[in-house]
N, C-alpha and C positions, 0 to 999 in steps of 0.2 A: 152270214152277213152282219155287219155291224148294225145295231139298231140305233138310228138317228131320230131323236125327237126335236123337231124344230121349234115347237112350242115352249118346251122347257129348256131348250139349248143344252141337250145332253146327248153324248154318244156312248153306248154300251157295247164293249167288245167281248168276244168269247175266245179264251185261250184254253186248248185242250192239252194236257200232259198225257201222252199215249206211250205204251210200252209193256213188256212182259210183267207178270206178277213178280212182286218183291224186287222190282228193279230200281225204285227209288222215286217214283212219281209222287207218291204221297209226302215223302221226306222232302222233296223240293218245295211243295207248297207249304208244309210246316215250317221250313226255314224262312220262307217269304213272309209267313204270317208272324213269326217271332221278331222279324225285322220292322213291322209296320206300326209298332207302338199303339196297338189297340185301335187303328183307324178303321178296322174292319172285323167282321165275324167270320170264323172258320166253322163250317158244318163238315163234320166227318162222320161217315157211316161205315162201321167196321163189322166184320163177322167175328165169330168166337176165336179164329186164329190171327186176328188183327190185320187181316188184308182187307182193303177197301171192297165194300160190297158193291156199291153203286157209284158215288163220285164223293170227291171233295170239292167244296165250293168256297172260293174266296173273292169277295169283291175288293178291288183296290182302286182307289181314287188317284189318279195320276196328274190332275190339273187341267188346265184349259188348253184347247186347240181351236184357233180361230173363233174364239168367243164361245166355244161349246166345252162344257165340263165333261171330262172323259173319264170313264171307268172301265177297269178290266175285270172280268169275271173269270177265275181260274178253276178249271175242273180237271179231275183225273178220271180215267176210264178204269174199270176193274181189269187187271191183267189176266185173269183166269179165262180160258177160252170158253167155258160154259156161259159166261156172261155176254157173248157175243151180241145178242139183241140190245143190251144196254149200251155197249160201245158204239153202236150205229146211232142210237138215239142221242147220246151225249155229243157225237160229232155233227149233228145237224146245226146248221147255221154257224159253224166254226169260222173265226176270223184268223186264227193262227195255231199251229201245232208244235209242241215241243215233244219230239220222240226221245224217251229216256231208255237207254240201252244199258243192260248189266254187262259190264266189262269182263266178267269171269268167263273163262274159256268154256267151262261146262254149260253156260247159259246161252251159247251161241245160237242154238237151235230154237230156243224160246224167243230170242231176239228176231230172228229171221221169220218165224211164225207170226209174231206181233206186227213186224213191218208189212208182211204179205196182207194180214188182216186190215191194216190201215190203208193200204193202197186199194184193196177190194172195196172197203167200206166208202172210201172217198170216190172211187169210180162209180159206185152205185148212186152217188149224188151228183155225178157229172163233174167231179173234181179230181185233183191229183196233188201229191206233195209239192210239185213245181209250180202249181197254180195258186195254192193256199200258202201264205207264208209259213214255212216250216224250217225248224232248226233241230239238230241232232245232238244229243247229250250222251257222252260216253262216261257213265257213272261208276262208282266203286273203284276208282283208279288207285286206291290205296291198298287193295287186297293182293295177295301173293300170286294167285294163278289168273292173271289177267291177259287178255288177247291184246296184241299190239293195236295201236289206233289204226294203222294202215290196213289191218285185216278187218276191223270193224267197218272201216270206210268202204273197203272192197266189197264186203258182203251186204252192207246195209244202206249205203249211199249211193243209190242209182241215179239220183237227180242232181248230184254235185251241190248239196245243200251245206250251209254253214255248220261246222261241228265244234263242239265244247267238251273239254274233259272236266270231270266233276268228282267230288266226294261230297254228295249231298248231305250226309248226316254230319259233316263238319262245316256245311255252308260253302264250300269251295266250288266255284263254277256256277252256283245256283243264281246269283243276281246277274251275272254276265249273260247267262242263258236267257234270263227273263227280259233283260234290257234289249238283247237282240231281237227277240220275237216281237217285243213291244214296238221297237223301232220300225220293224218291217210291216207291222199292222197300220201304224200311224202314217207311213208313207202311202199305204193303200187308201186310207181314209182321206188324207189330204187331197189326193187325185180325185177322189169321188166328191169332194166338197168344191173343187174348183169349177 
């Protein structure tokens, strides 16, 4: 849930990028960071093989809503299954989710496993992807051995969520995905402030 501080007139929102290891979650946040002109700091925790160990955190100031300063905090979960407890912890209090799927055919099982993990972890918190603002991103669309978007949708989009194609390392689809999830979160916030 968004943290609203009425005294300081500030709203803090948590967006979590979820998906399989090496799918492009961190790359999405790095591309957002490179476009922020130094307005925020990126905290990046990596293991020896350059995978995100715990999370990436990027606070983004997006302006005012009904007199409140609004900030988005972007996190990624570790994609590796051995970090399942960290995934659960990072999802606590989430306001919106970007599920980043790796479009490569050979990564479909990892995508499905990660989506099942997301649904299970949200369920443990009394939530579901159709109750928490969630969008899906089909990343790595520039690679040669990719699944059709219709197949990705059939296997991963159980809740008829909004979908985006992306090539995160080139910045393609990154901003559009973030704008969509931000808009969905802001609509929820506005309803809560009325």
